[in-house]
C-alpha positions, 0 to 999 in steps of 0.5 A: 589469476583466480583472485583477479577473476573472483575480484572482478566477479564480485565487483560486477555483482556489486555494481549490478546490485547497486545499479538496479533499483530495489522493489522498495525504491520503485514501489511507493509506501502505503502513505505515499501511495494513498497520497498519490491516489488521492485517498487522503482527500477523504481519509486521514490516518488518525481522524475522520474527514469525509470518510473514516480515519484509516486507523478506524478502518484498520481497527474494524477489520483487523480480526477479519480473516482475509481482511487485506483481500476484503479491503483491497476489493472495497478500495477498487470497487467502492462501497456505500452504507458501510460507514455512513451515508457518504459512499466510497467511490470505486478506485478503478485506476488502481492495479490489484497490487496497488490496492493490495499494498494500500489494504495491507498498509491500512491494516498496519495502522491498527492501534 
């Protein structure tokens, strides 16, 4: 009797874990989020477009304390004069979590 109850419990747990999508499945990766939010209209990963390459951004801020927080702020609030004359518009449609995901992903691109 205990074996059947344990087996049923184990099966129920396994089904619950496979039925619920994981965080990784429901949250876009950094590159997917960058594409989804049109970051790649102005930025490429490894070469400048209208804005600097994301690798160059990562290299510039890699050693900065709280770099992810700083970049997340720049992503949502925008900036001007930091990388030249073309301003970066504010991306107010992003949630703080999305901006943080993008910032952390960008920092992984440091060569």
